[in-house]
SEDRENVO-285780 format. One line per field, with one value per residue: residue number from 0; residue in one letter; x, y, z of N, C-alpha, C, O, CB in turn. Coordinates in steps of 0.1 Angstrom, whole numbers, m for minus. Glycine has a CB too. Layout:
// SEDRENVO-285780
marse: NUM|...
vexdo: a|...
n.xx: X|...
n.yy: Y|...
n.zz: Z|...
ca.xx: X|...
ca.yy: Y|...
ca.zz: Z|...
c.xx: X|...
c.yy: Y|...
c.zz: Z|...
o.xx: X|...
o.yy: Y|...
o.zz: Z|...
cb.xx: X|...
cb.yy: Y|...
cb.zz: Z|...
This chain:
// SEDRENVO-285780
marse: 0|1|2|3|4|5|6|7|8|9|10|11|12|13|14|15|16|17|18|19|20|21|22|23|24|25|26|27|28|29|30|31|32|33|34|35|36|37|38|39|40|41|42|43|44|45|46|47|48|49|50|51|52|53|54|55|56|57|58|59|60|61|62|63|64|65|66|67|68|69|70|71|72|73|74|75|76|77|78|79|80|81|82|83|84|85|86|87|88|89|90|91|92|93|94|95|96|97|98|99|100|101|102|103|104|105|106|107|108|109|110|111|112|113|114|115|116|117|118|119|120|121|122|123|124|125|126|127|128|129|130|131|132|133|134|135|136|137|138|139|140|141|142|143|144|145|146|147|148|149|150|151|152|153|154|155|156|157|158|159|160|161|162|163|164|165|166|167|168|169|170|171|172|173|174|175|176|177|178|179|180|181|182|183|184|185|186|187|188|189|190|191|192|193|194|195|196|197|198|199|200|201|202|203|204|205|206|207|208|209|210|211|212|213|214|215|216|217|218|219|220|221|222|223|224|225|226|227|228|229|230|231|232|233|234|235|236|237|238|239|240|241|242|243|244|245|246|247|248|249|250|251|252|253|254|255|256|257|258|259|260|261|262|263|264|265|266|267|268|269|270|271|272|273|274|275|276|277|278|279|280|281|282|283|284|285|286|287|288|289|290|291|292|293|294|295|296|297|298|299|300|301|302|303|304|305|306|307|308|309|310|311|312|313|314|315|316|317|318|319|320|321|322|323|324|325|326|327|328|329|330|331|332|333|334|335|336|337|338|339|340|341|342|343|344|345|346|347
vexdo: m|k|v|s|i|d|r|f|s|d|q|l|e|k|v|e|v|g|s|l|f|f|f|y|g|t|e|p|l|q|l|a|e|c|r|d|k|v|r|e|r|l|l|s|l|a|v|d|e|r|i|s|f|d|m|s|g|k|d|a|w|g|s|l|g|a|e|l|n|a|q|s|l|f|a|s|a|r|l|i|e|v|f|l|d|g|k|s|i|d|k|d|g|l|s|i|l|e|k|i|i|n|s|p|s|q|d|n|y|f|v|f|t|v|p|v|a|s|s|l|k|k|a|k|w|f|s|l|l|e|n|a|a|l|s|v|e|c|r|e|l|r|s|r|e|t|a|g|w|i|g|r|r|a|q|q|l|f|g|k|k|i|d|l|s|v|c|e|l|v|a|d|y|s|e|g|n|l|l|g|a|a|q|a|l|e|k|i|s|l|i|v|e|s|e|i|v|t|l|a|d|a|l|q|a|l|s|d|n|a|r|f|d|s|y|q|l|i|d|a|l|l|k|s|d|f|p|r|a|i|r|v|l|r|g|l|k|g|i|g|s|e|p|v|l|i|v|w|a|l|s|r|e|l|r|q|l|v|l|m|s|e|k|i|g|a|g|a|s|v|s|q|v|v|d|h|f|r|i|w|g|n|r|k|a|a|v|e|k|v|l|r|r|k|s|l|e|e|l|r|a|l|l|i|r|l|h|y|l|d|t|i|v|k|g|a|r|s|g|s|v|w|d|e|i|e|i|f|s|m|e|i|c|d|i|i|g|i|n|h|y|v|t|g|l|f|k|a
n.xx: 467|479|512|538|567|590|584|581|600|601|575|577|591|572|561|539|530|513|510|502|515|515|527|527|529|548|575|603|627|621|599|612|631|614|603|627|634|613|620|645|638|621|639|654|637|638|624|628|619|606|581|571|547|537|512|504|504|488|459|469|459|445|466|478|457|456|480|478|458|470|489|508|497|517|536|563|567|564|573|551|552|534|530|513|498|486|462|427|411|398|366|372|398|394|380|399|417|401|398|424|427|406|408|434|465|483|507|518|533|524|533|522|526|524|527|512|487|470|443|437|433|407|396|380|395|419|413|406|431|447|435|436|463|497|505|523|529|548|559|570|594|591|610|621|621|638|665|666|661|684|704|697|699|726|737|725|730|757|771|779|784|768|765|739|745|759|739|721|737|740|713|707|726|716|692|669|662|658|671|693|704|710|730|749|756|766|789|803|807|825|847|854|869|867|845|830|817|827|817|836|848|826|822|846|846|825|833|853|881|913|929|915|889|857|860|885|880|861|877|895|878|868|891|893|909|910|924|934|910|897|915|911|884|883|898|882|861|875|880|856|838|808|786|765|774|793|778|761|779|788|765|758|779|775|750|756|774|755|739|758|765|741|740|761|751|732|746|768|803|827|847|836|813|825|839|817|804|823|846|877|913|929|908|896|907|901|873|866|876|860|835|839|843|820|787|756|734|747|757|733|723|742|736|711|718|731|709|696|716|713|689|696|714|697|681|659|662|677|711|747|761|787|799|783|791|817|812|798|820|836|820|819|845|848|856|838|806|777|752|724|702|698|693|670|653|652|640|615
n.yy: 583|555|543|526|512|518|541|559|578|597|608|619|642|660|668|684|708|694|670|635|603|568|538|504|469|438|437|446|462|478|492|507|522|537|555|567|581|600|615|625|641|660|672|686|705|720|710|699|689|661|638|608|583|554|532|510|513|521|541|555|568|588|604|612|628|648|660|671|690|707|720|749|780|793|774|757|738|702|667|640|608|579|548|521|492|472|462|465|497|518|536|562|565|562|585|605|599|604|631|640|633|646|673|688|696|726|726|702|671|638|605|573|540|505|471|453|427|408|406|430|449|452|468|498|520|514|517|544|556|547|558|585|592|594|564|534|501|477|450|415|402|381|352|354|381|391|389|408|431|432|436|462|477|475|490|515|524|518|520|498|472|442|408|384|360|368|383|362|347|365|367|340|337|355|343|353|374|408|428|413|409|435|442|424|433|458|450|437|460|475|459|451|469|475|486|467|438|405|370|356|377|384|360|359|382|377|355|361|355|351|329|305|295|289|283|271|247|236|232|213|192|187|177|154|153|144|146|173|187|182|195|222|224|220|242|263|259|264|291|302|303|308|281|282|296|279|256|268|275|250|238|254|248|220|220|231|211|190|200|201|173|163|173|159|134|137|135|152|158|155|175|194|202|213|235|249|257|275|268|273|274|264|250|235|209|196|197|183|158|151|149|127|108|107|97|109|103|99|125|139|127|136|163|163|155|178|196|184|190|217|221|214|234|256|250|233|206|183|179|178|202|205|180|166|179|170|143|144|153|131|114|126|124|97|82|70|54|70|82|68|63|87|105|94|97|124|132|121
n.zz: 334|318|312|295|310|296|283|303|313|293|295|321|318|312|336|359|385|412|401|399|406|400|409|404|410|410|408|424|418|396|406|426|411|394|413|421|397|397|420|412|390|402|420|401|395|417|439|469|493|509|520|536|537|553|547|560|587|618|616|594|571|583|594|571|560|579|577|551|555|573|560|553|539|525|520|505|474|475|477|482|493|491|505|498|512|498|507|514|512|537|543|552|543|515|510|515|495|472|475|471|444|431|438|429|443|445|455|460|450|443|449|446|457|452|459|440|437|412|418|431|412|406|425|437|445|432|405|405|410|389|367|372|377|364|354|360|353|370|364|369|347|318|310|284|280|298|291|270|285|301|281|271|294|300|279|281|308|314|291|277|252|248|238|230|243|266|278|284|301|323|330|338|359|378|382|369|385|387|402|411|385|378|396|389|363|370|383|363|346|361|362|335|311|284|258|244|257|260|262|276|290|307|322|335|350|367|380|397|397|382|379|377|356|340|313|312|325|308|285|295|299|273|261|274|297|326|352|351|347|372|389|381|386|414|422|414|431|455|455|458|436|417|415|397|375|364|357|339|318|311|302|280|263|259|247|222|213|210|189|169|167|158|132|121|123|103|80|75|76|104|103|86|100|123|112|102|125|133|149|159|161|191|202|182|176|200|201|179|186|209|196|180|199|215|212|197|213|238|242|244|267|286|285|297|322|330|331|353|372|373|386|411|418|419|440|438|440|463|472|466|447|438|441|422|399|397|393|369|353|354|339|313|306|303|325|342|335|320|342|338|353|368|347|336|358|361|337|341
ca.xx: 471|489|522|548|579|600|580|578|610|597|563|581|596|561|555|534|527|501|510|501|522|510|535|522|534|555|589|607|637|614|592|622|637|604|603|640|633|605|628|655|631|616|651|658|627|640|615|637|612|600|575|567|536|535|498|501|504|474|454|478|452|442|478|480|447|459|492|474|450|478|500|507|494|529|546|569|562|570|569|545|552|524|533|501|501|479|450|415|412|385|358|379|410|390|376|411|422|393|401|437|426|396|412|448|472|493|520|523|534|521|537|516|533|517|531|498|483|460|429|435|430|393|392|376|406|429|408|407|445|453|430|440|477|506|506|532|529|562|557|581|596|592|624|626|622|649|678|665|662|698|711|694|704|741|740|720|736|771|778|785|777|769|756|728|751|762|726|716|746|736|699|708|733|707|679|658|659|663|680|706|710|715|742|759|760|775|802|810|811|836|859|857|871|864|831|823|819|826|812|847|849|816|825|858|842|815|839|862|895|919|936|906|876|849|866|896|873|855|888|900|868|868|903|892|920|903|932|934|896|895|923|905|871|885|903|870|854|883|880|843|831|794|783|755|781|799|767|756|789|788|752|759|789|768|739|763|778|744|736|769|763|729|744|770|741|724|754|779|816|831|854|826|805|833|841|804|802|834|854|890|924|932|896|891|910|894|859|866|879|848|824|842|843|807|775|745|726|755|757|720|722|750|729|700|725|733|696|695|725|708|678|703|720|686|674|647|665|688|724|759|764|802|801|777|799|828|807|796|833|840|812|822|859|848|861|826|795|767|742|711|691|695|687|656|646|650|630|602
ca.yy: 577|544|543|515|516|523|555|567|589|608|615|625|655|669|669|697|709|687|657|622|591|556|527|492|456|428|438|457|471|487|501|516|531|547|565|575|590|611|623|632|651|671|679|695|716|727|704|691|684|648|632|595|577|539|531|498|517|525|555|562|577|600|611|619|638|659|667|679|701|716|727|764|787|798|763|754|725|690|654|632|595|571|534|513|479|462|458|473|510|520|547|575|565|565|599|613|596|611|645|643|632|656|687|687|706|734|726|688|660|626|592|561|528|493|458|449|414|410|408|444|458|454|476|511|529|512|523|559|560|544|567|599|594|588|551|525|487|472|435|406|399|367|348|358|395|395|391|421|442|433|443|476|484|476|500|528|529|516|522|485|464|428|400|376|350|375|386|349|344|373|363|327|340|361|335|361|385|420|434|406|411|449|441|416|442|468|444|436|473|480|451|451|483|477|489|455|427|392|360|353|388|383|349|362|392|372|344|367|351|349|316|294|299|278|279|261|234|230|228|200|181|183|169|142|155|144|152|188|191|182|206|234|224|222|255|271|258|270|306|306|306|305|269|285|300|267|248|275|274|236|236|261|239|207|223|233|198|182|205|196|159|161|176|148|123|140|132|161|153|162|187|203|208|222|247|256|264|284|264|274|275|253|243|227|195|191|195|172|146|147|145|114|100|106|96|119|98|102|140|143|123|145|176|161|155|192|201|179|198|231|221|214|247|265|246|225|193|183|173|186|205|203|165|163|184|160|130|148|154|117|108|131|119|83|75|61|55|81|77|69|64|101|112|89|102|138|133|117
ca.zz: 321|320|302|297|318|287|279|315|314|284|301|333|314|311|349|364|399|415|394|406|400|406|404|410|405|419|405|433|413|387|415|433|401|390|424|420|386|401|429|405|382|411|424|391|396|431|449|476|505|507|531|532|546|552|550|568|601|624|613|585|563|591|595|558|559|588|571|540|561|581|552|553|526|518|520|492|468|481|472|492|488|499|503|501|516|490|514|511|518|543|538|554|534|502|510|514|482|463|477|465|430|426|441|428|451|437|462|463|440|450|444|453|453|458|454|438|432|401|423|436|401|405|436|433|447|422|392|406|409|376|357|375|378|354|360|354|359|372|365|367|333|313|308|271|281|308|283|263|295|305|271|271|306|299|270|286|321|315|278|273|242|251|229|236|252|278|284|289|313|335|335|345|371|387|382|365|394|380|411|409|372|378|404|381|353|376|386|350|341|369|359|321|307|270|255|240|267|255|271|284|299|317|331|343|360|377|388|407|398|369|378|373|350|334|300|315|329|295|277|300|297|259|258|283|306|339|363|350|350|387|395|378|393|429|423|413|444|466|454|460|424|417|407|386|363|359|351|327|308|306|295|267|255|256|237|209|209|206|176|160|165|150|118|117|121|91|69|74|82|116|100|80|111|132|104|101|138|135|160|154|171|200|205|171|177|212|198|169|194|217|187|175|210|221|203|199|225|250|245|249|281|294|286|307|335|334|336|367|381|374|396|424|420|422|452|435|444|472|467|466|433|435|439|410|388|396|387|354|347|352|328|300|304|302|337|346|325|323|352|331|363|371|336|336|370|358|326|346
c.xx: 481|499|531|560|589|597|579|588|606|585|567|586|585|554|551|531|513|500|509|508|517|519|530|528|542|570|596|618|630|606|601|628|627|603|616|639|624|613|638|649|627|628|655|649|627|629|623|631|604|594|570|556|535|520|494|500|490|471|463|471|448|454|481|470|451|471|488|466|458|488|497|504|506|540|551|565|570|565|563|545|543|526|521|505|494|466|439|417|398|378|366|391|406|385|388|417|415|396|414|435|417|400|428|455|482|507|526|523|532|526|530|522|526|523|518|497|472|446|426|431|416|387|389|388|417|425|409|421|450|448|434|455|484|510|515|531|543|560|570|582|596|606|629|627|634|662|678|667|677|706|709|700|720|745|737|727|751|779|785|777|779|760|747|734|754|749|720|724|741|722|699|715|725|694|667|654|666|673|694|712|716|729|753|764|769|788|810|815|823|849|863|858|866|849|823|827|817|821|824|849|839|818|836|854|833|822|849|877|900|926|927|893|869|854|877|890|868|866|894|891|867|879|903|904|914|911|932|920|893|903|916|892|873|891|891|862|861|882|866|835|816|791|773|762|788|789|762|766|789|776|753|768|782|757|745|768|767|740|746|767|751|732|753|761|733|733|767|792|819|838|845|818|813|836|828|801|814|842|868|901|926|920|892|894|903|880|857|867|866|836|826|840|829|796|765|737|734|755|744|718|730|743|717|706|727|720|693|703|719|697|684|708|709|677|662|649|676|700|735|763|778|805|795|784|811|824|804|810|838|833|816|836|860|855|850|816|785|756|728|699|687|689|673|648|642|639|616|597
c.yy: 566|544|531|521|522|538|564|579|600|616|623|640|665|672|683|696|702|674|645|611|579|544|514|479|448|428|449|466|482|497|512|526|541|558|574|585|602|621|631|644|663|679|689|707|723|722|695|685|671|642|618|590|562|536|518|501|521|539|562|572|590|609|619|630|650|667|676|691|711|723|742|769|790|787|761|740|714|678|646|618|586|556|526|499|468|457|468|487|513|533|560|576|568|579|608|611|604|626|649|643|643|670|687|699|713|734|712|680|647|614|581|549|516|481|450|434|417|412|422|453|460|464|491|520|527|518|538|563|558|553|582|602|590|575|542|511|482|457|427|403|385|364|353|374|399|398|404|433|443|440|458|483|485|487|514|533|528|518|509|478|449|420|391|366|356|378|373|345|352|370|350|329|346|354|344|373|398|428|427|408|425|449|434|425|453|463|442|449|478|472|451|465|485|480|476|444|414|382|357|364|387|372|352|372|387|360|348|363|347|335|305|301|287|274|269|247|228|225|214|189|177|175|156|142|156|150|167|193|192|193|219|235|227|236|265|271|265|285|311|309|301|292|272|289|288|258|255|273|260|233|242|253|227|209|224|219|189|187|200|181|156|163|165|136|124|138|141|154|161|175|198|210|217|235|255|263|273|281|264|273|262|244|233|212|189|188|184|158|141|143|131|104|97|106|107|115|101|117|145|139|132|159|175|161|170|199|197|187|212|231|220|227|257|260|237|211|193|176|183|189|203|188|161|167|175|147|133|148|140|110|113|126|104|75|66|63|66|75|79|68|78|108|107|95|117|140|130|128
c.zz: 324|308|305|304|309|283|291|316|305|290|313|330|313|325|352|379|401|408|404|398|407|400|412|403|415|416|413|427|404|396|421|423|395|401|423|409|389|410|422|396|390|417|414|390|410|441|457|490|501|520|527|542|543|556|557|583|605|621|604|576|570|593|582|556|567|583|559|545|568|573|551|539|518|518|506|487|474|475|484|487|497|495|507|504|508|496|510|518|524|538|540|545|520|500|508|500|471|463|470|449|424|428|441|436|442|444|463|450|448|442|452|447|460|452|451|433|421|407|428|425|399|416|431|434|436|409|393|404|395|366|359|374|365|360|353|361|359|374|364|352|330|310|294|271|289|300|276|273|299|294|270|283|305|290|276|299|321|301|273|262|246|242|237|246|265|286|291|302|325|340|343|358|382|389|379|374|389|389|411|396|371|385|396|370|358|379|373|345|348|365|345|316|293|268|252|251|261|266|281|294|311|327|340|354|371|385|398|407|384|368|374|367|344|321|302|318|316|286|281|297|282|255|266|293|320|350|363|353|365|394|393|386|408|431|423|426|455|466|456|447|425|409|395|373|356|351|339|316|302|298|281|258|250|246|223|204|204|192|165|157|157|135|113|114|108|78|67|81|95|113|94|91|120|125|104|114|142|148|154|165|179|203|194|173|189|209|188|177|202|208|181|186|216|210|206|211|238|253|250|264|291|296|297|321|340|338|350|376|383|385|410|428|424|433|450|439|454|466|467|451|429|433|426|398|386|389|372|347|344|340|315|296|303|314|342|335|330|332|345|341|366|359|334|346|367|347|331|354
o.xx: 491|495|532|563|597|606|576|583|607|584|560|585|587|543|557|530|504|489|514|507|515|518|529|532|543|577|594|617|634|605|598|629|631|603|615|645|627|612|640|655|628|627|660|652|618|627|626|638|597|601|564|557|533|517|483|496|481|479|464|477|448|452|485|474|449|471|493|467|455|495|486|507|506|552|544|559|582|555|570|538|544|524|519|516|495|460|441|423|388|384|366|394|412|387|388|422|421|395|415|441|420|395|434|450|487|516|538|515|537|525|533|524|523|523|515|506|465|439|415|425|412|376|395|390|424|434|413|424|457|455|436|458|479|518|515|532|550|561|580|572|600|614|641|634|639|669|688|674|681|715|719|705|725|755|745|731|758|791|794|765|790|749|747|728|752|749|715|718|739|720|693|712|726|685|656|645|678|683|704|725|727|738|765|776|779|799|822|826|831|860|875|848|862|841|812|839|806|820|821|853|842|816|836|858|834|816|854|884|893|928|932|888|875|853|879|896|870|865|896|895|866|878|913|909|913|906|931|919|887|898|915|889|866|889|891|858|855|884|863|826|813|794|774|758|788|792|759|762|790|777|748|765|783|755|739|767|769|737|742|769|751|727|751|763|729|728|775|790|814|834|847|816|808|836|828|796|814|845|872|897|923|921|885|885|899|874|848|860|863|828|817|838|826|796|766|734|728|754|743|712|726|744|715|700|726|720|688|699|720|695|678|707|711|667|655|639|684|699|733|766|781|812|801|785|815|831|807|810|844|838|818|840|871|859|853|816|785|752|722|688|676|679|664|636|631|630|606|586
o.yy: 569|545|526|533|530|545|576|590|612|628|633|648|677|677|693|686|704|667|645|611|579|541|514|480|452|420|461|478|493|509|524|538|552|570|586|596|613|633|643|654|674|691|700|717|731|729|683|679|671|642|617|593|558|538|515|493|523|548|575|582|601|622|630|641|662|679|687|702|723|732|746|763|791|790|763|732|715|677|644|615|587|552|524|494|456|448|478|487|512|540|568|587|576|585|618|621|610|633|659|651|649|679|688|710|708|740|711|681|646|613|580|547|517|480|440|430|427|420|426|464|470|468|495|528|536|525|545|573|567|557|589|613|584|574|542|510|481|452|432|400|376|373|358|379|410|407|411|443|455|448|465|494|495|494|523|545|536|517|510|478|445|424|392|363|349|377|374|340|346|370|349|323|342|359|342|381|398|433|433|409|427|456|438|425|457|469|444|450|485|477|451|472|496|475|475|441|411|386|355|361|388|373|349|371|391|357|340|368|342|331|296|310|277|262|260|237|216|214|206|178|165|166|149|131|166|158|174|203|202|199|227|246|235|242|275|281|271|291|323|318|292|292|265|286|287|254|248|270|258|226|236|251|223|201|219|216|182|178|196|177|146|156|161|129|115|140|138|146|172|186|210|222|228|246|268|274|278|290|255|271|251|232|223|204|177|178|176|148|130|134|124|92|87|113|113|124|105|121|153|147|135|165|184|166|173|208|204|191|217|241|225|232|265|266|234|203|203|169|195|180|199|185|153|160|172|142|124|143|137|102|105|125|98|64|55|72|70|63|89|72|82|115|115|98|121|149|135|127
o.zz: 331|297|316|304|313|279|290|320|309|289|316|338|314|325|349|384|394|408|415|386|419|388|424|391|426|422|409|431|406|392|421|426|392|397|425|410|385|408|424|396|387|419|417|384|413|451|453|497|492|530|516|554|531|568|559|591|597|623|605|573|565|592|582|551|563|584|558|540|568|578|549|529|506|515|496|494|478|468|494|477|510|484|519|499|511|490|503|529|518|530|531|539|513|489|500|494|462|453|463|442|414|421|452|435|433|439|467|441|459|430|464|435|472|439|458|425|422|401|428|427|392|415|421|425|432|402|383|397|389|357|349|371|356|370|340|373|348|386|358|345|338|307|294|262|287|304|276|270|301|297|268|281|309|292|275|299|327|301|265|263|246|239|249|256|276|298|302|311|336|352|353|368|393|396|384|371|387|384|410|395|366|381|397|367|352|377|373|340|342|366|342|316|289|277|255|253|256|278|293|306|322|339|352|365|382|396|406|415|376|357|367|372|341|317|294|314|314|280|273|294|279|246|265|296|326|358|373|359|369|403|403|392|414|442|430|431|464|477|455|448|433|397|385|362|344|340|329|304|290|288|271|246|239|237|213|192|194|183|154|145|149|127|101|105|102|67|59|90|97|119|97|90|123|131|105|114|154|156|146|177|174|206|197|171|188|213|190|174|201|211|178|184|222|201|217|219|248|264|258|272|302|306|304|330|352|347|358|387|394|392|419|439|433|436|460|441|454|456|469|444|418|423|419|388|374|381|364|336|334|333|305|284|302|312|347|327|341|330|347|338|367|361|331|344|370|348|326|360
cb.xx: 477|481|530|552|585|600|566|580|624|593|553|592|603|551|564|521|526|489|523|486|537|495|550|507|542|549|592|613|647|606|584|633|643|590|602|652|627|592|634|663|619|607|662|659|613|639|602|649|603|609|563|579|523|545|490|512|513|474|452|486|439|437|490|478|434|463|502|465|439|485|500|521|485|535|539|585|564|568|581|531|566|509|546|491|499|488|451|402|415|387|345|384|417|378|368|421|422|378|402|447|419|383|407|452|480|488|518|514|548|506|553|500|548|502|540|491|479|460|427|447|436|386|402|364|412|431|394|402|453|449|415|434|483|519|492|547|519|570|547|580|609|582|625|616|609|651|680|652|653|703|708|678|701|746|733|705|731|774|788|787|782|765|765|720|763|771|716|716|760|736|690|715|745|704|677|646|664|652|675|703|699|706|740|753|748|768|800|800|800|833|856|846|886|868|829|828|810|839|807|860|847|802|828|869|834|803|845|857|896|929|942|902|878|834|870|905|862|847|900|903|854|868|915|892|929|898|946|939|886|898|937|902|864|894|913|861|852|897|886|842|838|785|777|745|792|806|756|754|802|789|740|765|801|762|731|774|786|732|735|783|762|717|751|780|732|718|747|776|828|840|866|817|799|847|846|792|800|829|850|892|922|938|885|898|926|895|853|876|890|844|823|856|852|804|768|736|723|769|761|708|726|764|723|693|738|740|684|698|739|702|669|714|726|677|671|643|669|683|722|771|760|811|794|762|804|834|793|789|843|838|797|821|868|854|865|821|788|761|743|710|696|708|695|656|654|663|634|603
cb.yy: 588|530|556|509|505|514|555|559|584|602|604|618|655|663|663|701|724|695|656|619|593|553|530|491|459|414|439|450|463|480|493|509|522|540|558|565|583|606|614|623|645|665|670|688|711|742|697|698|695|638|641|585|584|531|532|487|529|522|563|551|571|596|603|608|633|653|656|671|695|708|721|770|799|810|751|754|725|690|647|637|589|575|529|514|477|451|457|467|521|521|547|575|552|555|603|609|581|608|649|632|618|653|691|688|700|749|731|682|660|624|590|561|528|494|450|458|404|398|399|449|452|441|477|516|527|496|519|563|553|529|567|603|587|598|544|530|478|479|430|394|405|365|333|354|401|384|380|422|438|418|437|479|476|462|498|527|520|502|533|476|467|426|392|369|343|388|391|338|346|388|361|317|349|376|329|353|382|430|434|391|410|458|434|404|449|473|430|430|483|478|436|442|487|466|499|450|430|387|348|351|401|382|336|368|404|367|334|364|339|360|313|286|311|283|291|266|236|241|238|202|186|196|178|129|167|130|146|192|182|168|206|236|211|212|259|267|243|265|311|318|299|317|259|296|310|259|245|290|278|226|241|275|236|201|236|243|191|184|220|199|152|171|189|145|122|153|133|175|153|153|184|196|196|215|244|246|253|299|250|287|286|258|252|232|194|201|208|173|148|159|156|113|105|118|82|120|83|97|147|137|108|147|180|148|148|200|196|164|199|236|209|203|253|267|257|227|184|175|167|179|220|209|157|168|198|157|126|161|161|109|111|146|124|78|85|65|42|86|85|58|56|108|109|74|101|145|123|105
cb.zz: 312|320|302|283|326|274|272|328|310|270|305|340|301|302|359|356|404|411|386|409|400|403|408|409|392|417|390|445|405|377|426|439|390|389|438|419|374|408|439|396|374|422|428|377|393|429|442|479|511|500|537|532|544|561|537|566|603|639|626|576|557|605|598|546|562|602|566|531|570|592|538|558|529|525|525|493|453|496|466|497|488|496|510|489|530|487|529|514|508|559|546|569|534|499|523|525|479|465|492|469|427|432|455|414|463|436|476|473|432|452|443|450|456|458|463|428|443|392|435|443|388|406|447|441|461|420|389|420|419|372|357|388|390|351|361|355|351|383|355|376|328|301|308|260|287|318|273|256|307|307|257|271|319|293|257|289|332|320|279|285|228|266|220|225|246|276|274|279|310|331|322|337|368|383|396|363|409|377|426|411|361|384|417|375|346|389|393|339|342|384|363|313|308|262|243|226|279|249|264|276|292|310|322|334|353|370|378|420|407|366|392|385|341|333|293|326|339|288|277|315|301|250|261|274|303|342|362|336|343|392|389|363|391|434|412|401|448|464|441|469|412|412|416|390|367|370|361|330|313|318|302|269|263|268|241|210|220|216|176|165|179|154|117|128|132|91|57|80|73|125|90|70|119|135|90|98|149|136|165|146|180|213|208|158|179|224|192|158|204|226|175|169|221|230|204|187|224|248|231|241|283|288|273|304|334|322|326|367|374|361|394|425|407|410|460|421|432|485|453|473|431|446|451|410|390|410|394|353|356|365|331|300|314|289|348|360|324|310|365|321|376|375|323|336|383|354|314|355
């Protein structure tokens, strides 16, 4: 029976002796955590013996068959984990697999795992396992699903409430890699004591240092304080901050500025727009200043520059990301003009 990964824990509570589990897909964290859940559940049932078989080895199916035939009549229940390599299964291997499926053992629980490609789903052995076992597909998440996964995990594992902006930050920080996102959440949970995690909390936790953070850089850039912006930026570089966090924070700020500028272009006043976007306190004057200083076209061009920077951060283009952030800082502070060659190149 195939179940979604979200329903797997509930189905696991119904586990019986001789149960088969089949985990397949290309997302390694989910594959590993499904196996871990089975192990934990069986330990609660006093099943503490575990044997693993790597089926990429020579005559691995023969070794598995011999182990099953040699098991004592009075042996205790155990977990047998079978790691398939995603290749075709020969005749002897298929025979052993059919025996496991058609003659359930009263002593063994089986977990089959395979990092499957879509083409393997047509294989006979795949259909046999998927139909006979409690099966879970562990696929890579789409970008819009990753933020939801991060939010649920923060609540379920760490008791933290995080809003969409924090979820998006963690997703971008980990480049959509669930293992990286899980590690980032763990780091945030260890550093941030409060139940509710703000965007500032998350940025602080992931940047590793209280003296410099992305918000200080943004504040300096909004105020067109280039000397301070460079001091903060070089401080961030000196303490080993992640450029992806800086580019993410800058992009988020520029996207909001573009939206605000569009409303001003539609007839709203600067003060009305700033109030509508709930910009208060010390930031209000700085945001109003940059909206009066930069046209909508300039803000859009700066946002494109940040998209270009993001491709460098993620290795899709060559270049020094720190140098490019300094150049961007000069552009937004009007020290130099915006490099429209780069924006045109990126759009192309």
